[in-house]
C-alpha positions as CSV (number, residue, x, y, z in Angstrom):
1,M,-46.6,-177.2,163.3
2,L,-45.2,-178.0,159.9
3,K,-48.4,-178.6,158.1
4,A,-48.3,-175.2,156.4
5,V,-45.6,-176.4,154.1
6,S,-47.4,-179.3,152.3
7,L,-47.6,-176.6,149.7
8,C,-47.3,-178.0,146.2
9,V,-50.1,-180.4,147.1
10,A,-52.2,-177.7,148.6
11,L,-52.0,-175.5,145.5
12,A,-53.3,-178.2,143.3
13,A,-56.0,-179.5,145.6
14,V,-57.9,-176.5,146.8
15,A,-61.4,-175.5,145.7
16,L,-62.1,-178.1,143.0
17,P,-65.6,-177.7,141.6
18,L,-68.7,-179.1,143.2
19,S,-70.9,-181.4,141.2
20,S,-74.5,-180.3,141.0
21,H,-75.8,-183.3,139.0
22,A,-74.6,-186.7,137.9
23,E,-72.3,-186.7,134.9
24,Q,-69.7,-188.7,133.1
25,K,-66.1,-187.8,133.8
26,P,-62.7,-189.5,133.3
27,L,-61.7,-192.0,135.9
28,W,-58.5,-189.9,136.3
29,E,-57.1,-186.6,135.2
30,A,-53.5,-185.4,135.6
31,G,-51.6,-182.2,135.0
32,L,-48.3,-180.6,136.0
33,G,-47.3,-177.0,136.4
34,I,-45.4,-174.5,138.6
35,G,-46.2,-172.0,141.3
36,T,-44.7,-169.9,144.1
37,V,-45.3,-170.0,147.8
38,T,-44.3,-168.0,150.8
39,F,-44.4,-169.6,154.3
40,P,-42.5,-169.6,157.7
41,D,-39.9,-172.2,158.4
42,Y,-42.3,-173.6,161.0
43,R,-45.4,-172.3,162.8
44,G,-44.2,-169.5,165.0
45,S,-41.0,-168.8,163.1
46,D,-40.3,-165.2,162.0
47,E,-38.1,-166.4,159.1
48,M,-40.0,-166.8,155.9
49,Q,-39.2,-168.5,152.6
50,T,-40.5,-167.8,149.2
51,L,-39.9,-170.7,146.8
52,P,-40.9,-171.9,143.4
53,V,-42.7,-175.3,143.7
54,P,-44.0,-177.9,141.3
55,V,-47.8,-177.9,141.1
56,P,-49.2,-181.4,140.5
57,Y,-52.9,-181.7,139.5
58,F,-54.4,-185.1,140.0
59,V,-58.0,-186.3,140.3
60,Y,-58.9,-189.9,140.7
61,R,-62.6,-191.0,140.9
62,G,-62.4,-194.6,141.9
63,E,-65.1,-196.4,144.0
64,F,-62.8,-196.6,147.0
65,L,-59.7,-194.6,146.4
66,K,-60.1,-191.0,145.6
67,A,-57.8,-188.0,145.1
68,D,-59.3,-184.5,144.9
69,R,-59.6,-181.3,146.8
70,E,-59.4,-183.2,150.1
71,G,-56.1,-184.9,149.2
72,V,-55.6,-188.7,148.6
73,R,-58.0,-190.8,150.6
74,G,-59.8,-194.2,150.8
75,E,-63.5,-194.0,151.5
76,L,-64.7,-196.3,154.1
77,F,-68.3,-195.3,153.8
78,D,-70.2,-192.3,152.3
79,K,-73.7,-191.6,153.6
80,R,-76.2,-188.8,153.3
81,Y,-74.9,-187.0,156.4
82,L,-71.5,-188.6,157.1
83,E,-68.4,-189.7,155.2
84,L,-65.5,-191.6,156.7
85,S,-62.2,-191.7,154.8
86,L,-58.5,-192.3,155.2
87,S,-56.3,-189.4,154.2
88,V,-52.6,-188.7,153.8
89,T,-50.6,-185.4,153.9
90,A,-47.0,-184.5,154.3
91,S,-44.7,-181.6,155.3
92,T,-41.2,-180.4,154.3
93,P,-38.1,-180.1,156.5
94,V,-37.0,-176.9,158.2
95,R,-34.0,-175.3,156.5
96,D,-30.6,-175.6,158.2
97,D,-30.0,-171.9,158.6
98,N,-32.9,-171.0,160.8
99,S,-31.4,-168.7,163.4
100,A,-33.8,-169.6,166.2
101,R,-32.7,-173.2,165.9
102,A,-29.0,-172.6,165.4
103,G,-27.0,-175.6,166.7
104,M,-30.2,-177.7,167.2
105,P,-31.0,-180.9,165.3
106,N,-32.7,-180.4,162.0
107,L,-36.5,-180.9,161.8
108,R,-37.1,-183.7,159.2
109,P,-40.1,-183.9,156.9
110,T,-43.1,-185.8,158.1
111,L,-45.8,-188.0,156.7
112,E,-49.2,-187.9,158.3
113,F,-52.1,-190.3,157.8
114,G,-55.3,-191.2,159.6
115,P,-59.1,-191.2,159.4
116,S,-61.3,-188.2,158.7
117,L,-65.0,-188.0,159.6
118,D,-66.8,-185.4,157.5
119,V,-70.3,-184.2,158.6
120,H,-72.3,-182.8,155.7
121,M,-74.2,-180.0,157.5
122,W,-75.9,-178.1,154.7
123,K,-76.1,-177.7,151.0
124,S,-78.0,-175.0,149.0
125,K,-81.0,-176.0,146.9
126,S,-79.0,-175.1,143.8
127,Q,-76.2,-177.4,145.1
128,D,-73.6,-174.7,144.4
129,M,-72.8,-174.1,148.1
130,K,-72.1,-176.5,150.9
131,L,-71.0,-176.5,154.5
132,D,-69.1,-179.4,156.0
133,L,-67.6,-180.1,159.4
134,V,-64.3,-182.0,158.8
135,L,-62.8,-184.0,161.7
136,P,-59.4,-185.5,160.7
137,V,-57.1,-187.3,163.1
138,R,-53.6,-188.1,161.8
139,L,-50.5,-189.9,163.0
140,P,-47.3,-188.0,162.0
141,I,-44.2,-190.0,161.3
142,T,-40.8,-188.5,160.6
143,L,-39.1,-189.4,157.3
144,E,-35.6,-190.4,158.2
145,S,-33.3,-193.4,158.5
146,S,-34.9,-194.2,161.9
147,P,-38.5,-193.0,161.6
148,Q,-40.3,-192.0,164.8
149,T,-44.0,-191.5,165.5
150,L,-45.0,-188.1,167.0
151,G,-48.3,-188.8,168.7
152,W,-51.3,-187.4,166.9
153,N,-52.8,-184.3,165.3
154,F,-56.5,-183.3,165.4
155,S,-57.6,-180.4,163.1
156,P,-61.4,-179.9,163.2
157,R,-62.6,-177.3,160.8
158,L,-65.7,-175.8,159.2
159,N,-65.4,-175.8,155.4
160,L,-67.6,-173.6,153.1
161,D,-67.4,-174.3,149.4
162,I,-69.0,-172.1,146.7
163,E,-69.2,-173.0,143.0
164,N,-69.3,-170.2,140.4
165,V,-68.5,-167.6,143.0
166,F,-69.5,-164.0,142.1
167,R,-71.6,-165.5,139.3
168,Q,-68.4,-166.3,137.3
169,P,-68.8,-169.7,135.7
170,G,-66.1,-172.2,136.7
171,W,-64.6,-170.1,139.5
172,N,-64.7,-172.0,142.8
173,F,-64.0,-170.6,146.2
174,G,-63.5,-172.3,149.6
175,I,-62.9,-171.1,153.1
176,G,-62.1,-173.2,156.2
177,I,-61.6,-172.3,159.8
178,G,-60.8,-174.3,162.9
179,P,-58.5,-174.9,165.8
180,E,-55.6,-177.4,165.8
181,F,-54.5,-179.8,168.6
182,A,-51.5,-182.1,168.9
183,A,-49.9,-184.6,171.3
184,S,-47.0,-183.6,173.4
185,D,-44.6,-185.7,171.3
186,Y,-45.4,-183.5,168.3
187,H,-45.0,-180.2,170.1
188,K,-41.8,-181.4,171.8
189,Y,-40.3,-182.4,168.5
190,I,-40.7,-178.8,167.2
191,Y,-40.7,-176.5,170.2
192,S,-38.8,-178.1,173.0
193,V,-35.2,-176.9,173.8
194,A,-33.1,-179.6,175.5
195,P,-30.7,-178.4,178.2
196,Q,-27.6,-179.1,176.0
197,F,-29.0,-176.7,173.3
198,A,-29.9,-173.9,175.7
199,T,-28.2,-170.6,175.4
200,A,-28.4,-167.2,177.0
201,N,-31.1,-166.2,174.5
202,R,-32.7,-169.6,174.2
203,P,-33.5,-171.1,177.6
204,A,-34.3,-174.8,178.0
205,Y,-38.0,-175.5,177.4
206,Q,-40.3,-178.6,177.6
207,A,-43.3,-178.3,175.3
208,R,-46.6,-180.0,176.3
209,G,-49.5,-181.2,174.2
210,G,-52.8,-179.5,173.6
211,Y,-54.1,-176.5,171.7
212,S,-51.9,-175.6,168.7
213,G,-53.6,-172.4,167.4
214,T,-56.3,-171.6,164.9
215,Q,-56.0,-171.5,161.1
216,V,-58.1,-169.8,158.5
217,V,-57.6,-170.8,154.9
218,T,-59.2,-169.3,151.8
219,A,-58.7,-170.6,148.2
220,I,-59.9,-169.9,144.7
221,S,-59.4,-171.9,141.5
222,K,-60.7,-172.5,138.1
223,R,-60.3,-175.5,135.8
224,F,-60.0,-174.5,132.1
225,P,-60.2,-177.1,129.4
226,K,-56.4,-177.4,129.1
227,Y,-55.1,-175.9,132.3
228,W,-55.9,-175.1,136.0
229,V,-55.1,-172.0,138.0
230,G,-55.4,-171.6,141.8
231,A,-54.3,-169.5,144.7
232,Y,-54.7,-169.6,148.5
233,I,-54.0,-167.5,151.6
234,S,-53.7,-169.0,155.1
235,Y,-53.8,-167.0,158.4
236,Q,-52.4,-168.6,161.6
237,N,-53.0,-167.4,165.1
238,L,-51.0,-169.1,167.9
239,H,-52.3,-167.0,170.8
240,N,-52.7,-169.2,173.9
241,A,-51.2,-172.2,172.1
242,A,-49.7,-174.8,174.5
243,F,-46.2,-174.1,173.2
244,V,-46.5,-170.3,172.9
245,D,-43.9,-169.7,175.6
246,S,-41.2,-171.7,173.8
247,P,-38.1,-169.5,172.9
248,L,-38.5,-170.9,169.3
249,V,-41.8,-169.1,168.9
250,K,-41.0,-165.7,167.5
251,Q,-44.4,-164.5,166.2
252,Q,-48.0,-165.5,167.1
253,N,-49.7,-164.3,163.9
254,Y,-48.7,-164.7,160.3
255,V,-49.9,-165.2,156.8
256,S,-48.7,-167.7,154.2
257,A,-49.8,-167.8,150.5
258,G,-49.3,-169.4,147.2
259,I,-50.4,-169.3,143.6
260,G,-49.9,-171.8,140.7
261,I,-50.9,-173.0,137.3
262,A,-51.0,-176.6,136.0
263,W,-51.4,-177.8,132.4
264,M,-53.4,-180.9,131.7
265,I,-51.1,-183.7,130.4
266,G,-53.4,-186.7,130.3
267,K,-56.7,-188.3,131.3
268,S,-58.4,-191.7,131.4
269,K,-60.4,-192.9,128.4
270,R,-62.6,-194.7,130.8
271,L,-65.5,-192.6,132.1
272,V,-67.3,-193.0,135.4
273,E,-70.5,-191.5,136.7
274,V,-69.9,-188.7,139.2
275,E,-72.9,-188.1,141.6
276,P,-73.4,-184.9,143.6
277,D,-72.6,-185.1,147.3
278,D,-75.3,-186.9,149.3
279,T,-75.9,-183.9,151.6
280,F,-79.3,-182.5,152.7
281,E,-80.7,-179.4,151.1
């Protein structure tokens, strides 16, 4: 799938610090910087891109709307063990010169939004480590003159977050692992080959919905007073994916990565109280 290329947002959002006690923080903080990322044209492509990207840094701590390490979301409720929110993510288009898709229609960027149920499974007594089960379901929509919906995506994962990793103050580490699933419309959009686009080396293919592979993502970051730095590495395994037999799938294992820096450019004068996550110890 194309999720691996929501990259400038991913760089700025990974591994923000946990909060071990209530404290006063600005309602919003914003920064901007630059980074570099390497990723395949689409999941399963053997053609990689390495690009400079803008790195936005934005944190908003409103009562309902929040923007942080999980992206932009609206909280519907936040309980001791469960949190339900609405989240949004996006992907970039596939470049025109991808050889596996030569002569085929271009893949447009997508916008994905939907609810996410987060199960707070464990938190250390010192509150510097936590384990969550994240259950997001999103509706992908293509961004073009005539947008189309592409079914649904479901990406359950276990997230482990560690504050002050390796006993280094301010350095925050996160790792997430989980399978991915998608509707047939989504897989068909990326991996199907219509008869009119079939060639001797690219037979016609009809993708079906279901299992989309497994992803492991690790990230590390630190917020300094005037700037933020972060990096991530993502490993994707497409073995036994529902579309693995598509002639557009050229590799079943690959790694993508990125690194970036953002300088703080502004913050709210209004302060709000930030409480630690209501998870059990």
